[in-house]
BAKOL-419584 format. One record per residue: residue in one letter; y, z, x of N, C-alpha, C in turn; residue number from 1. Coordinates in pm, whole numbers, plus 32768, in hexadecimal, padded with zeros to 4 digits. Example, Ala and Ser with C-alpha at 12.3 -4.5 7.8 and 13.67 -1.06 7.14 Angstrom:
resn = a	nY = 7DC7	nZ = 830C	nX = 8527	caY = 7E3E	caZ = 830C	caX = 84CE	cY = 7EB6	cZ = 830C	cX = 8528	resi = 1 .
resn = s	nY = 7F1F	nZ = 82C4	nX = 8505	caY = 7F96	caZ = 82CA	caX = 8557	cY = 8003	cZ = 8313	cX = 850A	resi = 2 .
***
This chain:
resn = m	nY = 50B2	nZ = 1E5D	nX = 27B4	caY = 50D7	caZ = 1ED4	caX = 2766	cY = 5151	cZ = 1EF6	cX = 2789	resi = 1 .
resn = v	nY = 51BC	nZ = 1F19	nX = 271E	caY = 5241	caZ = 1F4C	caX = 2746	cY = 523A	cZ = 1FE1	cX = 272F	resi = 2 .
resn = l	nY = 525C	nZ = 202E	nX = 27A1	caY = 5262	caZ = 20CB	caX = 2792	cY = 52F6	cZ = 20FC	cX = 2792	resi = 3 .
resn = r	nY = 52FD	nZ = 215E	nX = 273D	caY = 538A	caZ = 21AF	caX = 2725	cY = 5393	cZ = 2205	cX = 2789	resi = 4 .
resn = p	nY = 541A	nZ = 2218	nX = 27C3	caY = 5431	caZ = 2262	caX = 2819	cY = 5408	cZ = 22EB	cX = 27EF	resi = 5 .
resn = i	nY = 53DE	nZ = 2346	nX = 285E	caY = 53B6	caZ = 23CF	caX = 2824	cY = 541F	cZ = 2438	cX = 286F	resi = 6 .
resn = s	nY = 5416	nZ = 24B3	nX = 2828	caY = 5479	caZ = 2514	caX = 2851	cY = 544F	cZ = 256F	cX = 28CF	resi = 7 .
resn = a	nY = 54AD	nZ = 25A6	nX = 2904	caY = 5482	caZ = 2600	caX = 2988	cY = 5419	cZ = 265D	cX = 2964	resi = 8 .
resn = w	nY = 5426	nZ = 2699	nX = 28D8	caY = 53CC	caZ = 26E6	caX = 289D	cY = 533C	cZ = 26B5	cX = 2880	resi = 9 .
resn = q	nY = 533F	nZ = 264D	nX = 2857	caY = 52BE	caZ = 25E1	caX = 284E	cY = 527A	cZ = 25E2	cX = 28DF	resi = 10 .
resn = q	nY = 52D2	nZ = 25B1	nX = 2943	caY = 5291	caZ = 25B9	caX = 29CB	cY = 5264	cZ = 2639	cX = 29F5	resi = 11 .
resn = l	nY = 529E	nZ = 2696	nX = 29E6	caY = 5274	caZ = 271A	caX = 2A0B	cY = 51FC	cZ = 2728	cX = 29C8	resi = 12 .
resn = e	nY = 51DB	nZ = 2720	nX = 2956	caY = 516B	caZ = 2732	caX = 2915	cY = 5106	cZ = 26DB	cX = 2938	resi = 13 .
resn = r	nY = 5110	nZ = 265A	nX = 2951	caY = 50A7	caZ = 2611	caX = 298D	cY = 5081	cZ = 2634	cX = 2A1C	resi = 14 .
resn = r	nY = 50DD	nZ = 265A	nX = 2A6D	caY = 50BE	caZ = 2686	caX = 2AF3	cY = 506A	cZ = 26FC	cX = 2AF0	resi = 15 .
resn = a	nY = 508E	nZ = 2754	nX = 2A98	caY = 502C	caZ = 27CF	caX = 2A84	cY = 4F99	cZ = 27AD	cX = 2A59	resi = 16 .
resn = t	nY = 4F91	nZ = 274D	nX = 2A03	caY = 4F09	caZ = 2709	caX = 29E2	cY = 4EC4	cZ = 26D7	cX = 2A3F	resi = 17 .
resn = i	nY = 4F08	nZ = 2686	nX = 2A93	caY = 4EC3	caZ = 2650	caX = 2B0C	cY = 4E9D	cZ = 26A7	cX = 2B6F	resi = 18 .
resn = q	nY = 4EFE	nZ = 2715	nX = 2B78	caY = 4EBD	caZ = 276D	caX = 2BEF	cY = 4E58	cZ = 27B6	cX = 2BB2	resi = 19 .
resn = s	nY = 4E54	nZ = 27E4	nX = 2B3E	caY = 4DDF	caZ = 282C	caX = 2B02	cY = 4D5C	cZ = 27CD	cX = 2B0C	resi = 20 .
resn = n	nY = 4D5D	nZ = 275A	nX = 2AF6	caY = 4CF5	caZ = 2705	caX = 2AF2	cY = 4CB9	cZ = 26F2	cX = 2B99	resi = 21 .
resn = l	nY = 4D23	nZ = 26E5	nX = 2BE0	caY = 4CF6	caZ = 26DD	caX = 2C72	cY = 4CAE	cZ = 275F	cX = 2CB1	resi = 22 .
resn = a	nY = 4CDC	nZ = 27CE	nX = 2C71	caY = 4CAE	caZ = 284D	caX = 2CA4	cY = 4C1F	cZ = 2850	cX = 2C63	resi = 23 .
resn = s	nY = 4C03	nZ = 281D	nX = 2BFF	caY = 4B6E	caZ = 2818	caX = 2BC3	cY = 4B1A	cZ = 27D2	cX = 2BFD	resi = 24 .
resn = q	nY = 4B53	nZ = 2763	nX = 2C2A	caY = 4AFC	caZ = 26FA	caX = 2C80	cY = 4AEC	cZ = 2735	cX = 2D08	resi = 25 .
resn = r	nY = 4B3F	nZ = 2775	nX = 2D42	caY = 4B33	caZ = 27B4	caX = 2DCC	cY = 4AE3	cZ = 282E	cX = 2DC7	resi = 26 .
resn = m	nY = 4AD1	nZ = 286F	nX = 2D62	caY = 4A62	caZ = 28D8	caX = 2D3D	cY = 49DC	cZ = 28A4	cX = 2D4B	resi = 27 .
resn = e	nY = 49CA	nZ = 2815	nX = 2D19	caY = 4938	caZ = 27D7	caX = 2D1E	cY = 4933	cZ = 2795	cX = 2DA6	resi = 28 .
resn = g	nY = 4981	nZ = 27A5	nX = 2DF4	caY = 4958	caZ = 2759	caX = 2E8F	cY = 49A0	cZ = 26D1	cX = 2E89	resi = 29 .
resn = l	nY = 49DA	nZ = 26A9	nX = 2E24	caY = 4A1D	caZ = 261D	caX = 2E27	cY = 4AB5	cZ = 261F	cX = 2E4F	resi = 30 .
resn = e	nY = 4ACE	nZ = 25B5	nX = 2E9D	caY = 4B64	caZ = 259C	caX = 2ECC	cY = 4B84	cZ = 2512	cX = 2EA0	resi = 31 .
resn = p	nY = 4BE2	nZ = 24FD	nX = 2E5F	caY = 4C1C	caZ = 2485	caX = 2E42	cY = 4C4F	cZ = 2433	cX = 2EA8	resi = 32 .
resn = d	nY = 4C63	nZ = 23B3	nX = 2EAA	caY = 4C9C	caZ = 236F	caX = 2F27	cY = 4D15	cZ = 236A	cX = 2F00	resi = 33 .
resn = a	nY = 4D72	nZ = 2338	nX = 2F69	caY = 4E07	caZ = 2322	caX = 2F72	cY = 4E14	cZ = 22C7	cX = 2EEE	resi = 34 .
resn = e	nY = 4DE4	nZ = 224F	nX = 2EE1	caY = 4DFC	caZ = 21F7	caX = 2E87	cY = 4DEF	cZ = 2241	cX = 2DE3	resi = 35 .
resn = v	nY = 4D9A	nZ = 228D	nX = 2DCC	caY = 4D8F	caZ = 22D2	caX = 2D4C	cY = 4E0B	cZ = 2344	cX = 2D33	resi = 36 .
resn = l	nY = 4E23	nZ = 237B	nX = 2DAB	caY = 4E9F	caZ = 23D7	caX = 2DAC	cY = 4F1F	cZ = 2394	cX = 2D8F	resi = 37 .
resn = q	nY = 4F30	nZ = 2311	nX = 2DCF	caY = 4FA6	caZ = 22B7	caX = 2DAA	cY = 4FA3	cZ = 228A	cX = 2D16	resi = 38 .
resn = d	nY = 4F35	nZ = 2275	nX = 2CF5	caY = 4F28	caZ = 2246	caX = 2C5A	cY = 4F50	cZ = 22BE	cX = 2BF0	resi = 39 .
resn = c	nY = 4F12	nZ = 2331	nX = 2C26	caY = 4F4A	caZ = 23A3	caX = 2BC6	cY = 4FDE	cZ = 23C0	cX = 2BD1	resi = 40 .
resn = e	nY = 501B	nZ = 23AA	nX = 2C32	caY = 50A7	caZ = 23AD	caX = 2C46	cY = 5101	cZ = 2349	cX = 2BE6	resi = 41 .
resn = k	nY = 50BE	nZ = 22C1	nX = 2BD0	caY = 50EB	caZ = 2266	caX = 2B7B	cY = 50D9	cZ = 22A1	cX = 2AFE	resi = 42 .
resn = w	nY = 507B	nZ = 22E0	nX = 2AC5	caY = 506F	caZ = 2312	caX = 2A4B	cY = 50E1	cZ = 238C	cX = 2A2A	resi = 43 .
resn = v	nY = 50F3	nZ = 23E6	nX = 2A95	caY = 514B	caZ = 2447	caX = 2A86	cY = 51CC	cZ = 241C	cX = 2A72	resi = 44 .
resn = r	nY = 51E9	nZ = 23BA	nX = 2ACB	caY = 527B	caZ = 238A	caX = 2ACA	cY = 529B	cZ = 232B	cX = 2A39	resi = 45 .
resn = g	nY = 5223	nZ = 230C	nX = 2A07	caY = 5232	caZ = 22B6	caX = 2980	cY = 5234	cZ = 2225	cX = 299D	resi = 46 .
resn = e	nY = 5209	nZ = 21FB	nX = 2A13	caY = 51FC	caZ = 2171	caX = 2A4A	cY = 5183	cZ = 2145	cX = 2A1F	resi = 47 .
resn = a	nY = 5111	nZ = 217E	nX = 29E9	caY = 509A	caZ = 213E	caX = 29B7	cY = 5057	cZ = 2194	cX = 2951	resi = 48 .
resn = s	nY = 5002	nZ = 2161	nX = 28FB	caY = 4FCE	caZ = 21BA	caX = 2889	cY = 4F4D	cZ = 21E9	cX = 28C8	resi = 49 .
resn = i	nY = 4F00	nZ = 2238	nX = 2886	caY = 4E8B	caZ = 225E	caX = 28B3	cY = 4E26	cZ = 21F4	cX = 28A5	resi = 50 .
resn = d	nY = 4E31	nZ = 21A5	nX = 284A	caY = 4DD9	caZ = 211B	caX = 2824	cY = 4DEC	cZ = 20D1	cX = 28B2	resi = 51 .
resn = d	nY = 4E6A	nZ = 20B6	nX = 28D0	caY = 4E84	caZ = 2069	caX = 294D	cY = 4E41	cZ = 20A7	cX = 29BA	resi = 52 .
resn = i	nY = 4E56	nZ = 211A	nX = 29D7	caY = 4E24	caZ = 215A	caX = 2A4F	cY = 4D7A	cZ = 213E	cX = 2A56	resi = 53 .
resn = v	nY = 4D37	nZ = 215F	nX = 29D4	caY = 4CB2	caZ = 2147	caX = 29D1	cY = 4C77	cZ = 20CF	cX = 29F9	resi = 54 .
resn = e	nY = 4CD5	nZ = 205F	nX = 29D3	caY = 4CAB	caZ = 1FDE	caX = 29DB	cY = 4CC8	cZ = 1FA2	cX = 2A7E	resi = 55 .
resn = i	nY = 4D3F	nZ = 1FEE	nX = 2AAF	caY = 4D3D	caZ = 1FCE	caX = 2B44	cY = 4CDB	cZ = 2002	cX = 2BA0	resi = 56 .
resn = y	nY = 4CAC	nZ = 208C	nX = 2B66	caY = 4C31	caZ = 20C2	caX = 2BB9	cY = 4BAB	cZ = 2070	cX = 2BA0	resi = 57 .
resn = k	nY = 4BA7	nZ = 2051	nX = 2B30	caY = 4B17	caZ = 2002	caX = 2B1D	cY = 4B36	cZ = 1F7E	cX = 2B60	resi = 58 .
resn = a	nY = 4B9E	nZ = 1F2B	nX = 2B78	caY = 4BB8	caZ = 1EB8	caX = 2BA1	cY = 4B8B	cZ = 1ECE	cX = 2C48	resi = 59 .
resn = r	nY = 4BC3	nZ = 1F3E	nX = 2C73	caY = 4BBB	caZ = 1F65	caX = 2D07	cY = 4B32	cZ = 1F72	cX = 2D1B	resi = 60 .
resn = l	nY = 4AF3	nZ = 1FBE	nX = 2CC5	caY = 4A54	caZ = 1FCF	caX = 2CEC	cY = 49F7	cZ = 1F4B	cX = 2CE9	resi = 61 .
resn = r	nY = 4A22	nZ = 1EFC	nX = 2C70	caY = 49E1	caZ = 1E63	caX = 2C5E	cY = 49F8	cZ = 1E21	cX = 2CED	resi = 62 .
resn = a	nY = 4A69	nZ = 1E2F	nX = 2D1D	caY = 4A8E	caZ = 1DC0	caX = 2DA0	cY = 4A3D	cZ = 1E00	cX = 2E04	resi = 63 .
resn = s	nY = 4A1E	nZ = 1E84	nX = 2E17	caY = 49D7	caZ = 1EBA	caX = 2E78	cY = 493D	cZ = 1EA8	cX = 2E6B	resi = 64 .
resn = g	nY = 490D	nZ = 1E78	nX = 2DF3	caY = 487C	caZ = 1E69	caX = 2DC9	cY = 484A	cZ = 1EEC	cX = 2D95	resi = 65 .
resn = a	nY = 4890	nZ = 1F60	nX = 2D9C	caY = 4845	caZ = 1FE2	caX = 2D72	cY = 4833	cZ = 1FE1	cX = 2CC3	resi = 66 .
resn = m	nY = 4871	nZ = 1F87	nX = 2C82	caY = 4860	caZ = 1FA1	caX = 2BFA	cY = 4842	cZ = 1EF6	cX = 2BCA	resi = 67 .
resn = s	nY = 47DA	nZ = 1EB8	nX = 2C00	caY = 47BA	caZ = 1E3C	caX = 2BCD	cY = 4774	cZ = 1E32	cX = 2B52	resi = 68 .
resn = h	nY = 473B	nZ = 1EA6	nX = 2B28	caY = 4703	caZ = 1EAC	caX = 2A9A	cY = 4776	cZ = 1ED1	cX = 2A2B	resi = 69 .
resn = v	nY = 47E9	nZ = 1EE2	nX = 2A50	caY = 484D	caZ = 1EF1	caX = 29EC	cY = 4895	cZ = 1E68	cX = 29B1	resi = 70 .
resn = s	nY = 488E	nZ = 1E51	nX = 2952	caY = 48CC	caZ = 1DD4	caX = 2913	cY = 495D	cZ = 1DD7	cX = 291D	resi = 71 .
resn = k	nY = 498B	nZ = 1D5B	nX = 2923	caY = 4A34	caZ = 1D46	caX = 2940	cY = 4A63	cZ = 1D5A	cX = 28A4	resi = 72 .
resn = p	nY = 4AE7	nZ = 1D9B	nX = 28B8	caY = 4B23	caZ = 1DA0	caX = 2831	cY = 4B2B	cZ = 1D1C	cX = 27E5	resi = 73 .
resn = l	nY = 4B25	nZ = 1D3D	nX = 2758	caY = 4B38	caZ = 1CBF	caX = 26FE	cY = 4BD4	cZ = 1CA9	cX = 26F3	resi = 74 .
resn = k	nY = 4BF6	nZ = 1C35	nX = 26E8	caY = 4C8A	caZ = 1C16	caX = 26DA	cY = 4CB0	cZ = 1BAF	cX = 264E	resi = 75 .
***
């Protein structure tokens, strides 16, 4: 997927979205690991789409055996 550069304003909006979502998770007692936070930053900077980030996360879980019940994406 080819991504278009995003503006500084879009990056600020994305960072606010991430911070809000992380705060919600933390209120539930969940803390994302460093890899998830790095992936979020890739989205904030426009280096990856949300779809990319979700697939990266699923692949990481599959590799760990945590999601052996989830099918691999069709290509």
